[in-house]
The first five atom37 places (N, CA, C, CB, O) and aatype in JSON, in Angstrom:
{
  "aatype": [12, 15, 6, 6, 11, 5, 15, 13, 12, 5, 0, 10, 3, 0, 17, 9, 3, 19, 2, 19, 9, 0, 14, 10, 19, 18, 5, 15, 6, 3, 6, 14, 6, 6, 10, 7, 3, 3, 0, 9, 3, 2, 19, 11, 11, 0, 9, 11, 7, 11, 19, 10, 5, 15, 18, 1, 2, 7, 10, 0, 16, 7, 0, 8, 5, 14, 0, 1, 6, 14, 1, 11, 19, 18, 5, 1],
  "atom_mask": [
    [1, 1, 1, 1, 1],
    [1, 1, 1, 1, 1],
    [1, 1, 1, 1, 1],
    [1, 1, 1, 1, 1],
    [1, 1, 1, 1, 1],
    [1, 1, 1, 1, 1],
    [1, 1, 1, 1, 1],
    [1, 1, 1, 1, 1],
    [1, 1, 1, 1, 1],
    [1, 1, 1, 1, 1],
    [1, 1, 1, 1, 1],
    [1, 1, 1, 1, 1],
    [1, 1, 1, 1, 1],
    [1, 1, 1, 1, 1],
    [1, 1, 1, 1, 1],
    [1, 1, 1, 1, 1],
    [1, 1, 1, 1, 1],
    [1, 1, 1, 1, 1],
    [1, 1, 1, 1, 1],
    [1, 1, 1, 1, 1],
    [1, 1, 1, 1, 1],
    [1, 1, 1, 1, 1],
    [1, 1, 1, 1, 1],
    [1, 1, 1, 1, 1],
    [1, 1, 1, 1, 1],
    [1, 1, 1, 1, 1],
    [1, 1, 1, 1, 1],
    [1, 1, 1, 1, 1],
    [1, 1, 1, 1, 1],
    [1, 1, 1, 1, 1],
    [1, 1, 1, 1, 1],
    [1, 1, 1, 1, 1],
    [1, 1, 1, 1, 1],
    [1, 1, 1, 1, 1],
    [1, 1, 1, 1, 1],
    [1, 1, 1, 0, 1],
    [1, 1, 1, 1, 1],
    [1, 1, 1, 1, 1],
    [1, 1, 1, 1, 1],
    [1, 1, 1, 1, 1],
    [1, 1, 1, 1, 1],
    [1, 1, 1, 1, 1],
    [1, 1, 1, 1, 1],
    [1, 1, 1, 1, 1],
    [1, 1, 1, 1, 1],
    [1, 1, 1, 1, 1],
    [1, 1, 1, 1, 1],
    [1, 1, 1, 1, 1],
    [1, 1, 1, 0, 1],
    [1, 1, 1, 1, 1],
    [1, 1, 1, 1, 1],
    [1, 1, 1, 1, 1],
    [1, 1, 1, 1, 1],
    [1, 1, 1, 1, 1],
    [1, 1, 1, 1, 1],
    [1, 1, 1, 1, 1],
    [1, 1, 1, 1, 1],
    [1, 1, 1, 0, 1],
    [1, 1, 1, 1, 1],
    [1, 1, 1, 1, 1],
    [1, 1, 1, 1, 1],
    [1, 1, 1, 0, 1],
    [1, 1, 1, 1, 1],
    [1, 1, 1, 1, 1],
    [1, 1, 1, 1, 1],
    [1, 1, 1, 1, 1],
    [1, 1, 1, 1, 1],
    [1, 1, 1, 1, 1],
    [1, 1, 1, 1, 1],
    [1, 1, 1, 1, 1],
    [1, 1, 1, 1, 1],
    [1, 1, 1, 1, 1],
    [1, 1, 1, 1, 1],
    [1, 1, 1, 1, 1],
    [1, 1, 1, 1, 1],
    [1, 1, 1, 1, 1]
  ],
  "atom_positions": [
    [[-145.42, 75.7, 126.12], [-144.14, 74.62, 126.84], [-143.48, 74.0, 125.64], [-144.78, 73.17, 127.93], [-143.93, 73.38, 124.68]],
    [[-142.11, 74.4, 126.03], [-140.88, 73.95, 125.35], [-140.83, 72.3, 125.35], [-139.57, 74.6, 126.14], [-141.13, 71.84, 126.45]],
    [[-140.52, 71.35, 124.39], [-140.61, 70.52, 124.36], [-138.91, 69.94, 124.28], [-141.62, 70.39, 123.54], [-138.14, 70.02, 123.33]],
    [[-138.68, 69.33, 125.66], [-137.24, 68.83, 125.54], [-136.72, 67.73, 125.29], [-136.69, 68.98, 126.38], [-137.06, 66.61, 125.68]],
    [[-135.93, 68.03, 124.66], [-134.65, 66.79, 123.68], [-134.3, 65.69, 124.85], [-132.65, 67.75, 123.07], [-133.53, 65.95, 125.77]],
    [[-135.12, 64.1, 124.64], [-134.87, 63.36, 126.0], [-133.68, 62.53, 124.96], [-136.48, 62.27, 126.94], [-133.46, 62.3, 123.77]],
    [[-133.02, 62.26, 126.52], [-131.25, 61.59, 126.2], [-132.22, 59.98, 125.57], [-129.67, 61.25, 128.38], [-133.36, 59.52, 125.56]],
    [[-130.86, 59.65, 125.14], [-131.15, 58.48, 124.46], [-131.86, 57.38, 125.86], [-129.55, 57.89, 123.61], [-132.93, 56.84, 125.59]],
    [[-131.4, 57.15, 126.9], [-131.75, 56.47, 127.44], [-132.98, 56.64, 128.24], [-130.91, 56.21, 127.84], [-133.43, 55.85, 129.07]],
    [[-133.54, 57.98, 127.82], [-134.66, 58.59, 128.86], [-135.89, 58.28, 127.52], [-134.35, 60.72, 129.54], [-137.1, 58.35, 127.69]],
    [[-135.19, 57.93, 126.16], [-136.26, 57.58, 124.87], [-136.29, 55.92, 125.24], [-135.53, 58.03, 122.92], [-137.34, 55.35, 124.98]],
    [[-134.89, 54.9, 126.0], [-135.03, 54.11, 125.89], [-135.96, 53.41, 127.17], [-133.98, 53.87, 125.5], [-136.25, 52.22, 127.19]],
    [[-136.33, 54.3, 128.14], [-136.95, 53.79, 129.08], [-138.45, 53.85, 128.75], [-136.55, 54.4, 130.27], [-139.22, 53.0, 129.18]],
    [[-138.95, 55.12, 127.81], [-139.84, 55.42, 127.31], [-140.05, 53.98, 127.02], [-139.75, 56.45, 126.39], [-140.4, 53.2, 127.9]],
    [[-139.81, 53.55, 125.56], [-140.1, 52.23, 124.7], [-140.14, 51.19, 125.61], [-139.02, 51.88, 123.58], [-140.88, 50.25, 125.32]],
    [[-139.34, 51.13, 126.9], [-139.73, 49.8, 127.35], [-141.01, 49.89, 127.82], [-138.89, 49.24, 128.36], [-141.99, 49.3, 127.36]],
    [[-140.97, 50.55, 128.62], [-142.74, 50.79, 128.94], [-143.65, 50.53, 128.24], [-143.21, 51.96, 129.12], [-144.53, 49.72, 128.51]],
    [[-143.53, 51.27, 127.12], [-144.83, 50.9, 125.96], [-144.47, 49.08, 125.07], [-144.72, 52.6, 124.33], [-145.27, 48.39, 124.44]],
    [[-143.15, 48.84, 125.35], [-142.98, 47.75, 124.02], [-142.23, 46.55, 124.72], [-141.9, 48.43, 122.52], [-141.42, 45.76, 124.24]],
    [[-142.91, 46.69, 126.44], [-141.68, 45.44, 127.28], [-142.81, 45.35, 128.52], [-139.51, 46.22, 127.98], [-143.6, 44.49, 128.91]],
    [[-142.54, 46.38, 128.83], [-143.76, 46.11, 130.47], [-144.82, 45.69, 130.61], [-144.26, 47.1, 131.19], [-145.31, 44.76, 131.27]],
    [[-145.49, 47.03, 129.4], [-146.61, 47.43, 129.35], [-147.89, 46.09, 129.02], [-146.42, 48.56, 128.33], [-148.99, 45.93, 129.55]],
    [[-147.03, 45.14, 127.71], [-148.29, 43.86, 127.32], [-147.36, 42.72, 128.22], [-148.57, 43.3, 125.09], [-147.76, 41.56, 128.3]],
    [[-146.28, 43.09, 128.79], [-145.68, 41.7, 130.23], [-146.92, 42.06, 131.79], [-143.1, 42.3, 131.1], [-146.95, 41.26, 132.73]],
    [[-147.73, 43.21, 131.78], [-147.97, 43.27, 132.88], [-149.24, 44.02, 132.83], [-146.94, 43.73, 133.59], [-149.78, 44.21, 133.92]],
    [[-149.86, 44.51, 131.72], [-151.44, 44.8, 130.93], [-152.06, 44.1, 130.41], [-151.61, 45.53, 130.03], [-151.97, 43.94, 129.2]],
    [[-152.98, 43.4, 131.26], [-153.9, 42.34, 130.28], [-155.09, 43.08, 129.68], [-154.57, 40.96, 131.19], [-155.24, 44.24, 130.08]],
    [[-155.88, 42.66, 128.88], [-156.88, 42.82, 128.43], [-157.99, 41.79, 129.73], [-156.71, 42.43, 126.77], [-157.57, 40.84, 130.39]],
    [[-159.44, 42.37, 129.76], [-159.96, 41.46, 130.71], [-160.35, 39.77, 130.25], [-161.23, 42.21, 131.19], [-160.72, 38.88, 131.02]],
    [[-160.12, 39.66, 128.8], [-160.36, 38.34, 128.15], [-159.36, 37.28, 128.04], [-160.72, 38.55, 126.93], [-159.52, 36.07, 127.9]],
    [[-158.23, 38.05, 128.15], [-157.1, 36.87, 128.75], [-156.86, 36.22, 130.11], [-155.88, 37.36, 128.62], [-157.15, 36.6, 131.25]],
    [[-156.13, 34.9, 129.58], [-156.42, 34.4, 130.9], [-155.15, 34.99, 131.73], [-156.59, 32.68, 130.94], [-154.19, 35.49, 131.15]],
    [[-155.23, 34.88, 132.94], [-154.03, 35.31, 134.08], [-153.02, 34.82, 133.76], [-154.13, 34.92, 135.48], [-152.17, 35.5, 134.34]],
    [[-152.39, 33.83, 133.04], [-151.01, 33.86, 132.66], [-150.67, 33.94, 131.37], [-150.4, 32.88, 133.09], [-151.12, 33.5, 130.31]],
    [[-149.38, 34.85, 131.84], [-149.25, 35.33, 130.32], [-148.94, 34.53, 129.13], [-148.31, 36.23, 130.25], [-148.17, 33.59, 129.31]],
    [[-149.39, 34.74, 127.95], [-149.56, 34.19, 127.01], [-148.36, 33.95, 126.14], [0.0, 0.0, 0.0], [-147.42, 34.74, 126.18]],
    [[-148.35, 33.13, 125.53], [-146.77, 32.84, 124.83], [-146.94, 34.14, 123.08], [-146.6, 30.3, 124.21], [-146.09, 34.62, 122.33]],
    [[-147.88, 34.2, 123.11], [-148.17, 35.43, 122.08], [-147.54, 36.86, 122.78], [-150.02, 35.62, 121.81], [-146.75, 37.4, 122.0]],
    [[-147.69, 37.51, 123.92], [-147.31, 38.02, 124.08], [-145.63, 38.29, 124.61], [-148.13, 38.13, 124.32], [-144.96, 39.32, 124.48]],
    [[-145.22, 36.87, 125.27], [-143.71, 37.31, 125.56], [-143.19, 36.9, 124.06], [-142.83, 36.37, 127.04], [-141.97, 37.09, 124.08]],
    [[-143.62, 36.36, 122.64], [-142.7, 36.49, 121.88], [-143.3, 37.65, 121.14], [-142.32, 35.28, 121.18], [-142.82, 37.65, 120.01]],
    [[-144.34, 38.88, 121.33], [-144.14, 39.94, 120.55], [-142.88, 40.89, 121.65], [-145.83, 40.74, 120.18], [-142.05, 41.68, 121.2]],
    [[-143.01, 40.6, 122.83], [-142.35, 41.24, 123.47], [-140.26, 41.27, 122.88], [-142.89, 40.59, 124.93], [-139.43, 42.18, 122.79]],
    [[-140.21, 39.79, 122.64], [-138.53, 39.24, 122.43], [-138.78, 39.94, 120.73], [-138.08, 36.85, 122.63], [-137.9, 40.62, 120.19]],
    [[-139.94, 39.67, 120.16], [-139.5, 40.47, 118.86], [-139.16, 42.16, 118.62], [-140.61, 40.21, 117.98], [-138.43, 42.74, 117.81]],
    [[-140.0, 42.61, 119.65], [-140.1, 43.95, 119.74], [-137.73, 44.61, 120.65], [-142.12, 44.17, 121.19], [-136.98, 45.52, 120.33]],
    [[-137.65, 43.83, 121.4], [-136.39, 43.58, 122.01], [-135.66, 43.34, 121.1], [-136.28, 42.63, 122.9], [-134.66, 44.06, 121.14]],
    [[-135.7, 42.35, 119.91], [-134.46, 41.97, 119.24], [-134.34, 43.24, 118.28], [-134.51, 40.43, 118.43], [-133.23, 43.71, 118.03]],
    [[-135.81, 43.94, 117.63], [-135.79, 44.36, 116.56], [-135.0, 46.0, 117.47], [0.0, 0.0, 0.0], [-134.25, 46.84, 116.95]],
    [[-135.3, 45.99, 118.3], [-134.16, 47.49, 118.75], [-133.19, 47.47, 118.9], [-134.19, 48.19, 119.79], [-132.57, 48.53, 119.04]],
    [[-132.73, 46.58, 118.94], [-131.42, 46.16, 119.37], [-130.55, 46.23, 118.03], [-131.46, 44.65, 120.07], [-129.66, 47.07, 117.92]],
    [[-130.78, 45.49, 117.22], [-131.24, 45.65, 116.28], [-130.62, 46.84, 115.1], [-132.36, 45.75, 116.76], [-129.69, 46.98, 114.3]],
    [[-131.54, 47.36, 115.48], [-131.8, 48.98, 115.22], [-130.76, 49.73, 115.72], [-133.09, 49.57, 115.88], [-130.05, 50.39, 114.96]],
    [[-130.57, 49.72, 117.03], [-128.97, 50.2, 117.33], [-128.16, 49.48, 116.72], [-128.46, 50.16, 118.74], [-127.87, 50.08, 115.69]],
    [[-127.59, 48.47, 116.78], [-126.44, 48.02, 116.22], [-126.2, 48.42, 114.41], [-126.52, 46.41, 116.55], [-125.19, 48.17, 113.76]],
    [[-127.23, 48.98, 114.01], [-127.68, 49.28, 112.49], [-127.02, 51.19, 112.58], [-130.0, 48.99, 112.21], [-126.11, 51.7, 111.92]],
    [[-127.66, 51.64, 113.34], [-127.15, 52.97, 114.08], [-125.8, 53.11, 114.52], [-127.87, 53.21, 115.27], [-125.54, 54.32, 114.48]],
    [[-124.69, 52.38, 114.98], [-123.52, 52.2, 115.04], [-123.2, 52.03, 114.44], [0.0, 0.0, 0.0], [-122.38, 52.91, 114.2]],
    [[-123.19, 50.99, 113.4], [-122.88, 50.74, 111.77], [-122.83, 52.27, 111.15], [-124.27, 49.72, 110.89], [-121.79, 52.86, 110.86]],
    [[-124.1, 52.75, 111.0], [-124.33, 53.88, 109.95], [-122.92, 55.0, 110.88], [-126.53, 54.66, 109.94], [-121.96, 55.01, 110.1]],
    [[-122.72, 55.49, 111.64], [-121.48, 56.14, 112.2], [-120.35, 55.59, 112.47], [-121.67, 56.64, 113.21], [-119.54, 56.47, 112.74]],
    [[-119.82, 54.39, 112.54], [-118.64, 54.3, 111.52], [-117.95, 53.65, 113.29], [0.0, 0.0, 0.0], [-116.76, 53.51, 113.6]],
    [[-119.11, 53.39, 114.1], [-118.63, 53.4, 115.48], [-117.93, 51.75, 115.56], [-120.06, 53.76, 116.69], [-117.33, 51.54, 116.62]],
    [[-117.95, 50.77, 114.74], [-117.38, 49.69, 114.53], [-115.93, 49.73, 114.12], [-118.12, 49.09, 113.69], [-115.28, 48.69, 113.98]],
    [[-115.55, 50.61, 113.97], [-113.88, 50.7, 114.09], [-113.19, 50.91, 114.68], [-113.32, 51.16, 113.67], [-113.52, 52.05, 115.03]],
    [[-111.73, 50.54, 115.49], [-111.29, 50.09, 116.64], [-110.1, 51.75, 116.16], [-110.71, 48.01, 116.81], [-109.42, 52.04, 115.17]],
    [[-110.47, 52.63, 117.89], [-109.88, 54.25, 117.19], [-109.0, 54.05, 117.0], [-109.76, 55.56, 117.79], [-108.55, 54.77, 116.12]],
    [[-107.75, 52.73, 117.72], [-106.24, 53.08, 117.21], [-106.3, 51.8, 117.29], [-104.98, 54.03, 118.0], [-107.25, 51.01, 117.31]],
    [[-104.52, 51.61, 117.35], [-104.18, 49.74, 117.02], [-103.88, 49.78, 118.2], [-102.85, 48.95, 115.85], [-103.37, 50.67, 118.89]],
    [[-104.25, 48.72, 118.43], [-104.52, 47.44, 120.04], [-102.91, 47.26, 120.33], [-105.5, 45.26, 119.58], [-102.2, 46.97, 119.36]],
    [[-102.33, 47.42, 121.55], [-101.2, 47.64, 121.83], [-100.36, 46.16, 121.31], [-101.19, 48.09, 123.35], [-100.98, 45.45, 120.52]],
    [[-99.43, 45.86, 121.61], [-98.43, 44.84, 121.43], [-98.07, 44.2, 123.03], [-97.05, 45.58, 120.62], [-97.73, 44.65, 124.13]],
    [[-98.34, 43.0, 122.46], [-98.2, 41.94, 124.31], [-96.4, 41.9, 123.91], [-99.37, 39.39, 124.46], [-95.84, 41.92, 122.82]],
    [[-95.97, 41.86, 124.98], [-94.41, 41.55, 124.56], [-94.56, 40.3, 125.78], [-92.93, 43.12, 124.83], [-95.07, 40.39, 126.89]],
    [[-93.86, 39.0, 125.04], [-93.5, 38.07, 126.06], [-92.38, 37.45, 126.83], [-93.86, 37.36, 125.74], [-91.89, 36.48, 126.25]],
    [[-91.8, 37.76, 128.05], [-90.45, 37.49, 127.63], [-89.89, 36.34, 128.13], [-89.61, 38.49, 127.94], [-88.74, 36.02, 127.82]]
  ]
}
């Protein structure tokens, strides 16, 4: 069986399932019913890390530079 390359969105969905959904939905039996502050903090930290990684990847590709000069707006 050959592995298909995942699109960015498919990879992001898989990452969200593991790093966001699972920690918030699935708890071990010894944890209280209410979501712990640690679980919420860990999810926030994981999201921020993923956003920072995406930002740095964009910088590395040069995506931060405008493709063309902005249009000039003339006033009457």
